[in-house]
mmJSON file of the N, C-alpha and C atoms, coordinates in Angstrom:
{"data_MODEL":{"atom_site":{
"group_PDB":["ATOM","ATOM","ATOM","ATOM","ATOM","ATOM","ATOM","ATOM","ATOM","ATOM","ATOM","ATOM","ATOM","ATOM","ATOM","ATOM","ATOM","ATOM","ATOM","ATOM","ATOM","ATOM","ATOM","ATOM","ATOM","ATOM","ATOM","ATOM","ATOM","ATOM","ATOM","ATOM","ATOM","ATOM","ATOM","ATOM","ATOM","ATOM","ATOM","ATOM","ATOM","ATOM","ATOM","ATOM","ATOM","ATOM","ATOM","ATOM","ATOM","ATOM","ATOM","ATOM","ATOM","ATOM","ATOM","ATOM","ATOM","ATOM","ATOM","ATOM","ATOM","ATOM","ATOM","ATOM","ATOM","ATOM","ATOM","ATOM","ATOM","ATOM","ATOM","ATOM","ATOM","ATOM","ATOM","ATOM","ATOM","ATOM","ATOM","ATOM","ATOM","ATOM","ATOM","ATOM","ATOM","ATOM","ATOM","ATOM","ATOM","ATOM","ATOM","ATOM","ATOM","ATOM","ATOM","ATOM","ATOM","ATOM","ATOM","ATOM","ATOM","ATOM","ATOM","ATOM","ATOM","ATOM","ATOM","ATOM","ATOM","ATOM","ATOM","ATOM","ATOM","ATOM","ATOM","ATOM","ATOM","ATOM","ATOM","ATOM","ATOM","ATOM","ATOM","ATOM","ATOM","ATOM","ATOM","ATOM","ATOM","ATOM","ATOM","ATOM","ATOM","ATOM","ATOM","ATOM","ATOM","ATOM","ATOM","ATOM","ATOM","ATOM","ATOM","ATOM","ATOM","ATOM","ATOM","ATOM","ATOM","ATOM","ATOM","ATOM","ATOM","ATOM","ATOM","ATOM","ATOM","ATOM","ATOM","ATOM","ATOM","ATOM","ATOM","ATOM","ATOM","ATOM","ATOM","ATOM","ATOM","ATOM","ATOM","ATOM","ATOM","ATOM","ATOM","ATOM","ATOM","ATOM","ATOM","ATOM","ATOM","ATOM","ATOM","ATOM","ATOM","ATOM","ATOM","ATOM","ATOM","ATOM","ATOM","ATOM","ATOM","ATOM","ATOM","ATOM","ATOM","ATOM","ATOM","ATOM","ATOM","ATOM","ATOM","ATOM","ATOM","ATOM","ATOM","ATOM","ATOM","ATOM","ATOM","ATOM","ATOM","ATOM","ATOM","ATOM","ATOM","ATOM","ATOM","ATOM","ATOM","ATOM","ATOM","ATOM","ATOM","ATOM","ATOM","ATOM","ATOM","ATOM","ATOM","ATOM","ATOM","ATOM","ATOM","ATOM","ATOM"],
"id":[1,2,3,4,5,6,7,8,9,10,11,12,13,14,15,16,17,18,19,20,21,22,23,24,25,26,27,28,29,30,31,32,33,34,35,36,37,38,39,40,41,42,43,44,45,46,47,48,49,50,51,52,53,54,55,56,57,58,59,60,61,62,63,64,65,66,67,68,69,70,71,72,73,74,75,76,77,78,79,80,81,82,83,84,85,86,87,88,89,90,91,92,93,94,95,96,97,98,99,100,101,102,103,104,105,106,107,108,109,110,111,112,113,114,115,116,117,118,119,120,121,122,123,124,125,126,127,128,129,130,131,132,133,134,135,136,137,138,139,140,141,142,143,144,145,146,147,148,149,150,151,152,153,154,155,156,157,158,159,160,161,162,163,164,165,166,167,168,169,170,171,172,173,174,175,176,177,178,179,180,181,182,183,184,185,186,187,188,189,190,191,192,193,194,195,196,197,198,199,200,201,202,203,204,205,206,207,208,209,210,211,212,213,214,215,216,217,218,219,220,221,222,223,224,225,226,227,228,229,230,231,232,233,234,235,236,237],
"type_symbol":["N","C","C","N","C","C","N","C","C","N","C","C","N","C","C","N","C","C","N","C","C","N","C","C","N","C","C","N","C","C","N","C","C","N","C","C","N","C","C","N","C","C","N","C","C","N","C","C","N","C","C","N","C","C","N","C","C","N","C","C","N","C","C","N","C","C","N","C","C","N","C","C","N","C","C","N","C","C","N","C","C","N","C","C","N","C","C","N","C","C","N","C","C","N","C","C","N","C","C","N","C","C","N","C","C","N","C","C","N","C","C","N","C","C","N","C","C","N","C","C","N","C","C","N","C","C","N","C","C","N","C","C","N","C","C","N","C","C","N","C","C","N","C","C","N","C","C","N","C","C","N","C","C","N","C","C","N","C","C","N","C","C","N","C","C","N","C","C","N","C","C","N","C","C","N","C","C","N","C","C","N","C","C","N","C","C","N","C","C","N","C","C","N","C","C","N","C","C","N","C","C","N","C","C","N","C","C","N","C","C","N","C","C","N","C","C","N","C","C","N","C","C","N","C","C","N","C","C","N","C","C","N","C","C","N","C","C"],
"label_atom_id":["N","CA","C","N","CA","C","N","CA","C","N","CA","C","N","CA","C","N","CA","C","N","CA","C","N","CA","C","N","CA","C","N","CA","C","N","CA","C","N","CA","C","N","CA","C","N","CA","C","N","CA","C","N","CA","C","N","CA","C","N","CA","C","N","CA","C","N","CA","C","N","CA","C","N","CA","C","N","CA","C","N","CA","C","N","CA","C","N","CA","C","N","CA","C","N","CA","C","N","CA","C","N","CA","C","N","CA","C","N","CA","C","N","CA","C","N","CA","C","N","CA","C","N","CA","C","N","CA","C","N","CA","C","N","CA","C","N","CA","C","N","CA","C","N","CA","C","N","CA","C","N","CA","C","N","CA","C","N","CA","C","N","CA","C","N","CA","C","N","CA","C","N","CA","C","N","CA","C","N","CA","C","N","CA","C","N","CA","C","N","CA","C","N","CA","C","N","CA","C","N","CA","C","N","CA","C","N","CA","C","N","CA","C","N","CA","C","N","CA","C","N","CA","C","N","CA","C","N","CA","C","N","CA","C","N","CA","C","N","CA","C","N","CA","C","N","CA","C","N","CA","C","N","CA","C","N","CA","C","N","CA","C","N","CA","C","N","CA","C","N","CA","C","N","CA","C"],
"label_alt_id":[null,null,null,null,null,null,null,null,null,null,null,null,null,null,null,null,null,null,null,null,null,null,null,null,null,null,null,null,null,null,null,null,null,null,null,null,null,null,null,null,null,null,null,null,null,null,null,null,null,null,null,null,null,null,null,null,null,null,null,null,null,null,null,null,null,null,null,null,null,null,null,null,null,null,null,null,null,null,null,null,null,null,null,null,null,null,null,null,null,null,null,null,null,null,null,null,null,null,null,null,null,null,null,null,null,null,null,null,null,null,null,null,null,null,null,null,null,null,null,null,null,null,null,null,null,null,null,null,null,null,null,null,null,null,null,null,null,null,null,null,null,null,null,null,null,null,null,null,null,null,null,null,null,null,null,null,null,null,null,null,null,null,null,null,null,null,null,null,null,null,null,null,null,null,null,null,null,null,null,null,null,null,null,null,null,null,null,null,null,null,null,null,null,null,null,null,null,null,null,null,null,null,null,null,null,null,null,null,null,null,null,null,null,null,null,null,null,null,null,null,null,null,null,null,null,null,null,null,null,null,null,null,null,null,null,null,null],
"label_comp_id":["MET","MET","MET","LYS","LYS","LYS","GLY","GLY","GLY","THR","THR","THR","GLU","GLU","GLU","THR","THR","THR","LYS","LYS","LYS","PRO","PRO","PRO","ALA","ALA","ALA","ARG","ARG","ARG","CYS","CYS","CYS","ASN","ASN","ASN","ALA","ALA","ALA","LEU","LEU","LEU","MET","MET","MET","GLY","GLY","GLY","ASP","ASP","ASP","VAL","VAL","VAL","GLY","GLY","GLY","ASN","ASN","ASN","GLN","GLN","GLN","VAL","VAL","VAL","ARG","ARG","ARG","CYS","CYS","CYS","THR","THR","THR","ILE","ILE","ILE","TYR","TYR","TYR","GLU","GLU","GLU","ASN","ASN","ASN","ARG","ARG","ARG","PRO","PRO","PRO","SER","SER","SER","PRO","PRO","PRO","CYS","CYS","CYS","ARG","ARG","ARG","ASP","ASP","ASP","PHE","PHE","PHE","ILE","ILE","ILE","PHE","PHE","PHE","HIS","HIS","HIS","GLY","GLY","GLY","ASP","ASP","ASP","ASN","ASN","ASN","GLY","GLY","GLY","LEU","LEU","LEU","SER","SER","SER","ASN","ASN","ASN","GLU","GLU","GLU","ASP","ASP","ASP","CYS","CYS","CYS","ASN","ASN","ASN","ARG","ARG","ARG","ALA","ALA","ALA","ARG","ARG","ARG","ALA","ALA","ALA","HIS","HIS","HIS","TYR","TYR","TYR","GLY","GLY","GLY","LEU","LEU","LEU","PRO","PRO","PRO","PRO","PRO","PRO","LEU","LEU","LEU","ASP","ASP","ASP","ASP","ASP","ASP","PRO","PRO","PRO","ARG","ARG","ARG","PRO","PRO","PRO","LEU","LEU","LEU","GLN","GLN","GLN","PRO","PRO","PRO","ASP","ASP","ASP","THR","THR","THR","PRO","PRO","PRO","LEU","LEU","LEU","VAL","VAL","VAL","PRO","PRO","PRO","GLU","GLU","GLU","ALA","ALA","ALA","VAL","VAL","VAL"],
"label_asym_id":["A","A","A","A","A","A","A","A","A","A","A","A","A","A","A","A","A","A","A","A","A","A","A","A","A","A","A","A","A","A","A","A","A","A","A","A","A","A","A","A","A","A","A","A","A","A","A","A","A","A","A","A","A","A","A","A","A","A","A","A","A","A","A","A","A","A","A","A","A","A","A","A","A","A","A","A","A","A","A","A","A","A","A","A","A","A","A","A","A","A","A","A","A","A","A","A","A","A","A","A","A","A","A","A","A","A","A","A","A","A","A","A","A","A","A","A","A","A","A","A","A","A","A","A","A","A","A","A","A","A","A","A","A","A","A","A","A","A","A","A","A","A","A","A","A","A","A","A","A","A","A","A","A","A","A","A","A","A","A","A","A","A","A","A","A","A","A","A","A","A","A","A","A","A","A","A","A","A","A","A","A","A","A","A","A","A","A","A","A","A","A","A","A","A","A","A","A","A","A","A","A","A","A","A","A","A","A","A","A","A","A","A","A","A","A","A","A","A","A","A","A","A","A","A","A","A","A","A","A","A","A","A","A","A","A","A","A"],
"label_entity_id":["1","1","1","1","1","1","1","1","1","1","1","1","1","1","1","1","1","1","1","1","1","1","1","1","1","1","1","1","1","1","1","1","1","1","1","1","1","1","1","1","1","1","1","1","1","1","1","1","1","1","1","1","1","1","1","1","1","1","1","1","1","1","1","1","1","1","1","1","1","1","1","1","1","1","1","1","1","1","1","1","1","1","1","1","1","1","1","1","1","1","1","1","1","1","1","1","1","1","1","1","1","1","1","1","1","1","1","1","1","1","1","1","1","1","1","1","1","1","1","1","1","1","1","1","1","1","1","1","1","1","1","1","1","1","1","1","1","1","1","1","1","1","1","1","1","1","1","1","1","1","1","1","1","1","1","1","1","1","1","1","1","1","1","1","1","1","1","1","1","1","1","1","1","1","1","1","1","1","1","1","1","1","1","1","1","1","1","1","1","1","1","1","1","1","1","1","1","1","1","1","1","1","1","1","1","1","1","1","1","1","1","1","1","1","1","1","1","1","1","1","1","1","1","1","1","1","1","1","1","1","1","1","1","1","1","1","1"],
"label_seq_id":[1,1,1,2,2,2,3,3,3,4,4,4,5,5,5,6,6,6,7,7,7,8,8,8,9,9,9,10,10,10,11,11,11,12,12,12,13,13,13,14,14,14,15,15,15,16,16,16,17,17,17,18,18,18,19,19,19,20,20,20,21,21,21,22,22,22,23,23,23,24,24,24,25,25,25,26,26,26,27,27,27,28,28,28,29,29,29,30,30,30,31,31,31,32,32,32,33,33,33,34,34,34,35,35,35,36,36,36,37,37,37,38,38,38,39,39,39,40,40,40,41,41,41,42,42,42,43,43,43,44,44,44,45,45,45,46,46,46,47,47,47,48,48,48,49,49,49,50,50,50,51,51,51,52,52,52,53,53,53,54,54,54,55,55,55,56,56,56,57,57,57,58,58,58,59,59,59,60,60,60,61,61,61,62,62,62,63,63,63,64,64,64,65,65,65,66,66,66,67,67,67,68,68,68,69,69,69,70,70,70,71,71,71,72,72,72,73,73,73,74,74,74,75,75,75,76,76,76,77,77,77,78,78,78,79,79,79],
"pdbx_PDB_ins_code":[null,null,null,null,null,null,null,null,null,null,null,null,null,null,null,null,null,null,null,null,null,null,null,null,null,null,null,null,null,null,null,null,null,null,null,null,null,null,null,null,null,null,null,null,null,null,null,null,null,null,null,null,null,null,null,null,null,null,null,null,null,null,null,null,null,null,null,null,null,null,null,null,null,null,null,null,null,null,null,null,null,null,null,null,null,null,null,null,null,null,null,null,null,null,null,null,null,null,null,null,null,null,null,null,null,null,null,null,null,null,null,null,null,null,null,null,null,null,null,null,null,null,null,null,null,null,null,null,null,null,null,null,null,null,null,null,null,null,null,null,null,null,null,null,null,null,null,null,null,null,null,null,null,null,null,null,null,null,null,null,null,null,null,null,null,null,null,null,null,null,null,null,null,null,null,null,null,null,null,null,null,null,null,null,null,null,null,null,null,null,null,null,null,null,null,null,null,null,null,null,null,null,null,null,null,null,null,null,null,null,null,null,null,null,null,null,null,null,null,null,null,null,null,null,null,null,null,null,null,null,null,null,null,null,null,null,null],
"Cartn_x":[-57.082,-57.889,-58.2,-57.339,-57.418,-57.681,-58.708,-59.056,-60.27,-60.907,-62.442,-63.337,-62.954,-64.255,-64.755,-64.038,-64.372,-65.559,-66.023,-67.204,-66.595,-65.779,-65.99,-64.572,-65.121,-64.123,-62.742,-61.639,-60.369,-59.605,-58.942,-57.867,-56.332,-55.876,-54.535,-53.917,-53.909,-52.777,-52.966,-53.686,-53.707,-53.441,-52.452,-51.379,-52.036,-52.566,-52.085,-53.534,-54.268,-55.424,-56.241,-57.341,-58.699,-59.187,-58.921,-59.513,-57.873,-57.279,-55.371,-54.869,-54.325,-53.471,-53.298,-53.626,-53.484,-52.631,-52.059,-51.454,-51.947,-51.689,-51.768,-50.331,-49.794,-48.813,-48.336,-49.174,-48.912,-49.667,-49.39,-50.09,-49.781,-48.474,-48.116,-48.317,-48.876,-49.627,-50.714,-51.517,-53.078,-53.511,-54.963,-56.078,-56.737,-57.362,-58.328,-59.415,-59.832,-61.165,-60.432,-59.196,-58.604,-58.227,-57.69,-57.448,-58.804,-59.751,-61.397,-61.833,-61.548,-62.168,-61.358,-62.179,-61.71,-61.721,-60.489,-60.827,-61.188,-61.676,-62.127,-60.93,-61.522,-60.893,-59.787,-59.787,-59.547,-59.797,-59.047,-59.709,-60.502,-60.8,-61.447,-62.787,-63.157,-64.388,-64.569,-65.78,-66.666,-66.747,-66.289,-66.533,-67.442,-68.836,-69.559,-69.248,-69.07,-68.131,-67.516,-66.765,-65.256,-65.996,-67.005,-67.658,-68.562,-69.366,-70.311,-68.794,-67.541,-66.609,-66.159,-65.849,-65.601,-66.395,-67.934,-68.943,-69.179,-68.981,-68.938,-67.744,-66.704,-65.861,-66.058,-66.759,-67.201,-66.77,-66.23,-65.503,-66.407,-66.178,-67.075,-66.785,-67.705,-67.285,-66.126,-65.612,-64.645,-65.552,-65.057,-66.462,-65.513,-64.169,-63.5,-62.644,-63.244,-62.759,-61.751,-61.389,-59.752,-58.504,-58.045,-56.512,-55.861,-55.051,-53.894,-52.606,-52.469,-51.193,-49.77,-48.733,-47.826,-46.962,-47.069,-46.479,-47.547,-48.736,-49.863,-49.955,-49.767,-49.805,-50.923,-51.338,-52.396,-53.137,-52.414,-53.359,-52.603,-53.268,-53.492,-52.301,-51.477,-50.215,-50.971,-50.749,-50.985,-50.579,-51.137,-50.884,-50.42],
"Cartn_y":[-3.159,-2.858,-4.435,-5.156,-6.633,-6.371,-7.161,-7.09,-6.045,-5.366,-4.831,-5.353,-6.683,-7.512,-8.625,-8.42,-9.074,-8.716,-9.262,-8.849,-8.931,-7.838,-6.772,-6.211,-5.226,-4.749,-3.84,-4.46,-3.747,-3.575,-3.049,-2.913,-3.516,-4.206,-4.785,-3.917,-2.541,-1.81,-0.678,-1.191,0.025,-0.748,-0.372,-0.311,0.422,-0.405,0.133,0.043,0.255,0.22,1.425,1.192,2.054,3.31,3.878,4.652,5.275,4.475,4.959,6.017,4.701,5.494,4.381,4.852,4.169,4.62,3.995,4.794,3.786,4.544,3.456,3.102,2.176,1.502,1.707,1.744,2.106,3.343,4.336,5.85,6.808,6.535,7.257,5.936,4.803,4.115,3.213,4.117,3.585,3.749,2.795,2.906,3.989,4.197,5.378,5.419,4.449,4.655,5.501,5.109,5.902,6.955,7.281,8.754,9.383,9.089,10.316,10.242,10.071,9.735,10.915,11.988,13.347,13.116,13.436,13.282,14.654,14.421,15.375,16.444,18.009,18.743,18.949,17.986,19.025,19.545,21.132,22.425,23.024,22.773,23.204,22.9,21.854,21.205,19.965,19.54,18.2,17.481,16.174,14.738,14.079,13.775,12.842,11.915,11.272,9.678,9.212,10.057,10.043,10.113,10.827,10.592,9.707,9.302,8.04,6.495,6.852,5.972,5.838,6.834,6.809,6.707,7.025,6.613,4.712,3.945,2.814,1.909,2.842,2.504,2.905,3.474,4.331,5.359,6.063,7.098,9.006,9.801,10.561,11.762,12.458,12.94,14.197,14.656,15.29,16.834,17.54,18.769,19.769,19.923,21.374,20.633,21.21,20.591,21.477,22.608,23.082,22.39,21.915,21.016,21.391,20.624,21.129,21.655,22.828,23.014,22.1,21.719,20.965,20.903,22.019,22.103,21.597,21.705,21.601,20.283,20.392,19.018,18.136,16.76,16.091,16.235,16.085,16.307,17.484,18.178,19.322,19.173,19.813,19.628,19.86,19.139,19.791,21.079,22.157,23.319,23.363],
"Cartn_z":[-64.238,-63.627,-62.65,-62.162,-62.355,-60.366,-60.147,-58.826,-58.94,-59.675,-59.579,-59.73,-60.468,-61.285,-59.85,-58.725,-57.434,-56.581,-55.826,-54.577,-53.648,-52.567,-52.727,-53.769,-54.982,-55.552,-55.001,-55.63,-55.223,-56.132,-56.445,-57.57,-56.889,-57.442,-57.062,-57.239,-57.783,-57.917,-56.605,-55.98,-54.749,-53.444,-52.833,-51.686,-50.564,-49.25,-48.054,-47.521,-46.708,-45.944,-46.417,-46.918,-46.593,-45.042,-45.429,-44.142,-43.648,-43.596,-43.121,-44.203,-45.368,-45.894,-47.29,-48.552,-49.361,-50.728,-51.584,-52.775,-53.862,-54.972,-56.536,-56.44,-57.259,-57.262,-58.71,-59.748,-60.711,-61.279,-60.809,-60.88,-62.488,-62.358,-64.208,-65.151,-65.07,-65.964,-65.508,-64.915,-64.517,-66.125,-66.058,-66.633,-67.438,-68.203,-68.491,-67.472,-67.198,-65.947,-64.735,-64.787,-63.283,-63.427,-64.71,-65.43,-65.526,-66.077,-66.592,-64.753,-63.603,-62.396,-62.05,-61.679,-61.092,-59.412,-58.916,-57.681,-57.074,-56.197,-54.889,-54.48,-55.304,-55.03,-56.115,-57.249,-58.386,-59.264,-59.527,-60.044,-58.806,-57.579,-57.014,-56.609,-57.68,-57.338,-56.702,-56.39,-55.025,-55.958,-55.622,-56.291,-55.591,-55.868,-55.058,-55.132,-56.218,-57.021,-55.327,-55.315,-54.257,-52.875,-52.413,-51.23,-51.387,-52.186,-51.964,-52.109,-52.417,-52.401,-50.774,-50.178,-49.059,-47.842,-48.218,-47.351,-47.226,-48.491,-48.682,-47.548,-47.271,-46.376,-44.949,-44.656,-43.423,-43.147,-44.264,-44.154,-43.654,-43.291,-43.631,-44.668,-45.477,-46.64,-46.628,-47.633,-47.667,-48.392,-47.227,-47.304,-48.514,-48.22,-48.674,-49.543,-51.146,-52.034,-52.798,-51.829,-52.458,-52.197,-52.953,-52.759,-51.989,-51.508,-50.154,-50.835,-50.205,-50.607,-50.315,-51.121,-50.799,-49.671,-49.109,-47.603,-46.251,-46.733,-45.848,-45.508,-43.773,-43.205,-43.188,-43.194,-43.585,-42.127,-40.992,-39.811,-39.101,-38.822,-37.916,-36.87,-36.535,-35.432,-34.299,-33.298,-31.665,-31.33,-31.166,-30.393,-28.888],
"occupancy":[1.0,1.0,1.0,1.0,1.0,1.0,1.0,1.0,1.0,1.0,1.0,1.0,1.0,1.0,1.0,1.0,1.0,1.0,1.0,1.0,1.0,1.0,1.0,1.0,1.0,1.0,1.0,1.0,1.0,1.0,1.0,1.0,1.0,1.0,1.0,1.0,1.0,1.0,1.0,1.0,1.0,1.0,1.0,1.0,1.0,1.0,1.0,1.0,1.0,1.0,1.0,1.0,1.0,1.0,1.0,1.0,1.0,1.0,1.0,1.0,1.0,1.0,1.0,1.0,1.0,1.0,1.0,1.0,1.0,1.0,1.0,1.0,1.0,1.0,1.0,1.0,1.0,1.0,1.0,1.0,1.0,1.0,1.0,1.0,1.0,1.0,1.0,1.0,1.0,1.0,1.0,1.0,1.0,1.0,1.0,1.0,1.0,1.0,1.0,1.0,1.0,1.0,1.0,1.0,1.0,1.0,1.0,1.0,1.0,1.0,1.0,1.0,1.0,1.0,1.0,1.0,1.0,1.0,1.0,1.0,1.0,1.0,1.0,1.0,1.0,1.0,1.0,1.0,1.0,1.0,1.0,1.0,1.0,1.0,1.0,1.0,1.0,1.0,1.0,1.0,1.0,1.0,1.0,1.0,1.0,1.0,1.0,1.0,1.0,1.0,1.0,1.0,1.0,1.0,1.0,1.0,1.0,1.0,1.0,1.0,1.0,1.0,1.0,1.0,1.0,1.0,1.0,1.0,1.0,1.0,1.0,1.0,1.0,1.0,1.0,1.0,1.0,1.0,1.0,1.0,1.0,1.0,1.0,1.0,1.0,1.0,1.0,1.0,1.0,1.0,1.0,1.0,1.0,1.0,1.0,1.0,1.0,1.0,1.0,1.0,1.0,1.0,1.0,1.0,1.0,1.0,1.0,1.0,1.0,1.0,1.0,1.0,1.0,1.0,1.0,1.0,1.0,1.0,1.0,1.0,1.0,1.0,1.0,1.0,1.0,1.0,1.0,1.0,1.0,1.0,1.0,1.0,1.0,1.0,1.0,1.0,1.0],
"B_iso_or_equiv":[0.0,0.0,0.0,0.0,0.0,0.0,0.0,0.0,0.0,0.0,0.0,0.0,0.0,0.0,0.0,0.0,0.0,0.0,0.0,0.0,0.0,0.0,0.0,0.0,0.0,0.0,0.0,0.0,0.0,0.0,0.0,0.0,0.0,0.0,0.0,0.0,0.0,0.0,0.0,0.0,0.0,0.0,0.0,0.0,0.0,0.0,0.0,0.0,0.0,0.0,0.0,0.0,0.0,0.0,0.0,0.0,0.0,0.0,0.0,0.0,0.0,0.0,0.0,0.0,0.0,0.0,0.0,0.0,0.0,0.0,0.0,0.0,0.0,0.0,0.0,0.0,0.0,0.0,0.0,0.0,0.0,0.0,0.0,0.0,0.0,0.0,0.0,0.0,0.0,0.0,0.0,0.0,0.0,0.0,0.0,0.0,0.0,0.0,0.0,0.0,0.0,0.0,0.0,0.0,0.0,0.0,0.0,0.0,0.0,0.0,0.0,0.0,0.0,0.0,0.0,0.0,0.0,0.0,0.0,0.0,0.0,0.0,0.0,0.0,0.0,0.0,0.0,0.0,0.0,0.0,0.0,0.0,0.0,0.0,0.0,0.0,0.0,0.0,0.0,0.0,0.0,0.0,0.0,0.0,0.0,0.0,0.0,0.0,0.0,0.0,0.0,0.0,0.0,0.0,0.0,0.0,0.0,0.0,0.0,0.0,0.0,0.0,0.0,0.0,0.0,0.0,0.0,0.0,0.0,0.0,0.0,0.0,0.0,0.0,0.0,0.0,0.0,0.0,0.0,0.0,0.0,0.0,0.0,0.0,0.0,0.0,0.0,0.0,0.0,0.0,0.0,0.0,0.0,0.0,0.0,0.0,0.0,0.0,0.0,0.0,0.0,0.0,0.0,0.0,0.0,0.0,0.0,0.0,0.0,0.0,0.0,0.0,0.0,0.0,0.0,0.0,0.0,0.0,0.0,0.0,0.0,0.0,0.0,0.0,0.0,0.0,0.0,0.0,0.0,0.0,0.0,0.0,0.0,0.0,0.0,0.0,0.0],
"pdbx_formal_charge":[null,null,null,null,null,null,null,null,null,null,null,null,null,null,null,null,null,null,null,null,null,null,null,null,null,null,null,null,null,null,null,null,null,null,null,null,null,null,null,null,null,null,null,null,null,null,null,null,null,null,null,null,null,null,null,null,null,null,null,null,null,null,null,null,null,null,null,null,null,null,null,null,null,null,null,null,null,null,null,null,null,null,null,null,null,null,null,null,null,null,null,null,null,null,null,null,null,null,null,null,null,null,null,null,null,null,null,null,null,null,null,null,null,null,null,null,null,null,null,null,null,null,null,null,null,null,null,null,null,null,null,null,null,null,null,null,null,null,null,null,null,null,null,null,null,null,null,null,null,null,null,null,null,null,null,null,null,null,null,null,null,null,null,null,null,null,null,null,null,null,null,null,null,null,null,null,null,null,null,null,null,null,null,null,null,null,null,null,null,null,null,null,null,null,null,null,null,null,null,null,null,null,null,null,null,null,null,null,null,null,null,null,null,null,null,null,null,null,null,null,null,null,null,null,null,null,null,null,null,null,null,null,null,null,null,null,null],
"auth_seq_id":[1,1,1,2,2,2,3,3,3,4,4,4,5,5,5,6,6,6,7,7,7,8,8,8,9,9,9,10,10,10,11,11,11,12,12,12,13,13,13,14,14,14,15,15,15,16,16,16,17,17,17,18,18,18,19,19,19,20,20,20,21,21,21,22,22,22,23,23,23,24,24,24,25,25,25,26,26,26,27,27,27,28,28,28,29,29,29,30,30,30,31,31,31,32,32,32,33,33,33,34,34,34,35,35,35,36,36,36,37,37,37,38,38,38,39,39,39,40,40,40,41,41,41,42,42,42,43,43,43,44,44,44,45,45,45,46,46,46,47,47,47,48,48,48,49,49,49,50,50,50,51,51,51,52,52,52,53,53,53,54,54,54,55,55,55,56,56,56,57,57,57,58,58,58,59,59,59,60,60,60,61,61,61,62,62,62,63,63,63,64,64,64,65,65,65,66,66,66,67,67,67,68,68,68,69,69,69,70,70,70,71,71,71,72,72,72,73,73,73,74,74,74,75,75,75,76,76,76,77,77,77,78,78,78,79,79,79],
"auth_comp_id":["MET","MET","MET","LYS","LYS","LYS","GLY","GLY","GLY","THR","THR","THR","GLU","GLU","GLU","THR","THR","THR","LYS","LYS","LYS","PRO","PRO","PRO","ALA","ALA","ALA","ARG","ARG","ARG","CYS","CYS","CYS","ASN","ASN","ASN","ALA","ALA","ALA","LEU","LEU","LEU","MET","MET","MET","GLY","GLY","GLY","ASP","ASP","ASP","VAL","VAL","VAL","GLY","GLY","GLY","ASN","ASN","ASN","GLN","GLN","GLN","VAL","VAL","VAL","ARG","ARG","ARG","CYS","CYS","CYS","THR","THR","THR","ILE","ILE","ILE","TYR","TYR","TYR","GLU","GLU","GLU","ASN","ASN","ASN","ARG","ARG","ARG","PRO","PRO","PRO","SER","SER","SER","PRO","PRO","PRO","CYS","CYS","CYS","ARG","ARG","ARG","ASP","ASP","ASP","PHE","PHE","PHE","ILE","ILE","ILE","PHE","PHE","PHE","HIS","HIS","HIS","GLY","GLY","GLY","ASP","ASP","ASP","ASN","ASN","ASN","GLY","GLY","GLY","LEU","LEU","LEU","SER","SER","SER","ASN","ASN","ASN","GLU","GLU","GLU","ASP","ASP","ASP","CYS","CYS","CYS","ASN","ASN","ASN","ARG","ARG","ARG","ALA","ALA","ALA","ARG","ARG","ARG","ALA","ALA","ALA","HIS","HIS","HIS","TYR","TYR","TYR","GLY","GLY","GLY","LEU","LEU","LEU","PRO","PRO","PRO","PRO","PRO","PRO","LEU","LEU","LEU","ASP","ASP","ASP","ASP","ASP","ASP","PRO","PRO","PRO","ARG","ARG","ARG","PRO","PRO","PRO","LEU","LEU","LEU","GLN","GLN","GLN","PRO","PRO","PRO","ASP","ASP","ASP","THR","THR","THR","PRO","PRO","PRO","LEU","LEU","LEU","VAL","VAL","VAL","PRO","PRO","PRO","GLU","GLU","GLU","ALA","ALA","ALA","VAL","VAL","VAL"],
"auth_asym_id":["A","A","A","A","A","A","A","A","A","A","A","A","A","A","A","A","A","A","A","A","A","A","A","A","A","A","A","A","A","A","A","A","A","A","A","A","A","A","A","A","A","A","A","A","A","A","A","A","A","A","A","A","A","A","A","A","A","A","A","A","A","A","A","A","A","A","A","A","A","A","A","A","A","A","A","A","A","A","A","A","A","A","A","A","A","A","A","A","A","A","A","A","A","A","A","A","A","A","A","A","A","A","A","A","A","A","A","A","A","A","A","A","A","A","A","A","A","A","A","A","A","A","A","A","A","A","A","A","A","A","A","A","A","A","A","A","A","A","A","A","A","A","A","A","A","A","A","A","A","A","A","A","A","A","A","A","A","A","A","A","A","A","A","A","A","A","A","A","A","A","A","A","A","A","A","A","A","A","A","A","A","A","A","A","A","A","A","A","A","A","A","A","A","A","A","A","A","A","A","A","A","A","A","A","A","A","A","A","A","A","A","A","A","A","A","A","A","A","A","A","A","A","A","A","A","A","A","A","A","A","A","A","A","A","A","A","A"],
"auth_atom_id":["N","CA","C","N","CA","C","N","CA","C","N","CA","C","N","CA","C","N","CA","C","N","CA","C","N","CA","C","N","CA","C","N","CA","C","N","CA","C","N","CA","C","N","CA","C","N","CA","C","N","CA","C","N","CA","C","N","CA","C","N","CA","C","N","CA","C","N","CA","C","N","CA","C","N","CA","C","N","CA","C","N","CA","C","N","CA","C","N","CA","C","N","CA","C","N","CA","C","N","CA","C","N","CA","C","N","CA","C","N","CA","C","N","CA","C","N","CA","C","N","CA","C","N","CA","C","N","CA","C","N","CA","C","N","CA","C","N","CA","C","N","CA","C","N","CA","C","N","CA","C","N","CA","C","N","CA","C","N","CA","C","N","CA","C","N","CA","C","N","CA","C","N","CA","C","N","CA","C","N","CA","C","N","CA","C","N","CA","C","N","CA","C","N","CA","C","N","CA","C","N","CA","C","N","CA","C","N","CA","C","N","CA","C","N","CA","C","N","CA","C","N","CA","C","N","CA","C","N","CA","C","N","CA","C","N","CA","C","N","CA","C","N","CA","C","N","CA","C","N","CA","C","N","CA","C","N","CA","C","N","CA","C","N","CA","C","N","CA","C","N","CA","C","N","CA","C"],
"pdbx_PDB_model_num":[1,1,1,1,1,1,1,1,1,1,1,1,1,1,1,1,1,1,1,1,1,1,1,1,1,1,1,1,1,1,1,1,1,1,1,1,1,1,1,1,1,1,1,1,1,1,1,1,1,1,1,1,1,1,1,1,1,1,1,1,1,1,1,1,1,1,1,1,1,1,1,1,1,1,1,1,1,1,1,1,1,1,1,1,1,1,1,1,1,1,1,1,1,1,1,1,1,1,1,1,1,1,1,1,1,1,1,1,1,1,1,1,1,1,1,1,1,1,1,1,1,1,1,1,1,1,1,1,1,1,1,1,1,1,1,1,1,1,1,1,1,1,1,1,1,1,1,1,1,1,1,1,1,1,1,1,1,1,1,1,1,1,1,1,1,1,1,1,1,1,1,1,1,1,1,1,1,1,1,1,1,1,1,1,1,1,1,1,1,1,1,1,1,1,1,1,1,1,1,1,1,1,1,1,1,1,1,1,1,1,1,1,1,1,1,1,1,1,1,1,1,1,1,1,1,1,1,1,1,1,1,1,1,1,1,1,1]
}}}
């Protein structure tokens, strides 16, 4: 959890730009607070903590808690 004790908090294992694309560089070995955090859409449920974190970075809330299917594009293709 190194990096989360500073203000603004940002885990050192988070790579990328929030709002653009991020990933956890230690996902398979992530600590229990990360494992316990239910991501938005897990089991078809919303997570208001996730939306609060998004709001902190000026991102809109995630409304649809249904998880993406493996082949679903993240950005709709132009028609």
